[in-house]
C-alpha positions in Angstrom: 55.2 28.6 -47.4 55.8 25.2 -48.9 54.5 23.4 -45.9 50.9 25.1 -46.5 50.7 23.5 -49.9 49.6 20.0 -50.0 50.1 17.5 -52.9 47.0 17.4 -55.2 46.4 14.9 -57.8 45.6 16.7 -61.3 41.6 16.9 -61.5 41.7 16.0 -65.2 43.7 12.5 -64.2 41.3 11.8 -61.5 38.5 12.2 -63.8 39.8 9.9 -66.5 40.6 7.2 -63.9 36.9 7.4 -62.6 35.5 7.3 -66.2 37.7 4.5 -67.1 36.7 2.4 -63.9 33.2 3.1 -64.8 33.4 2.1 -68.3 35.0 -1.1 -67.4 32.2 -2.0 -64.6 29.4 -1.0 -67.3 31.2 -3.4 -69.9 31.5 -6.2 -67.6 28.0 -5.7 -66.3 26.8 -5.8 -69.9 28.6 -8.9 -70.6 27.1 -10.5 -67.5 23.7 -9.6 -68.2 24.0 -11.0 -71.6 25.3 -14.5 -70.3 22.5 -14.4 -67.8 19.8 -13.8 -70.4 21.2 -16.6 -72.5 21.3 -18.8 -69.7 25.0 -19.6 -69.9 25.6 -19.4 -66.1 22.8 -22.0 -65.4 
């Protein structure tokens, strides 16, 4: 019976990690676009 059961990550944890990664990408993207609009990178 144990061989039929495969390890699965808790769904809540997976969702939290995905939300966390998306939040970081959004924040860095916002900072980058702000820098571009102010002409800092040029």
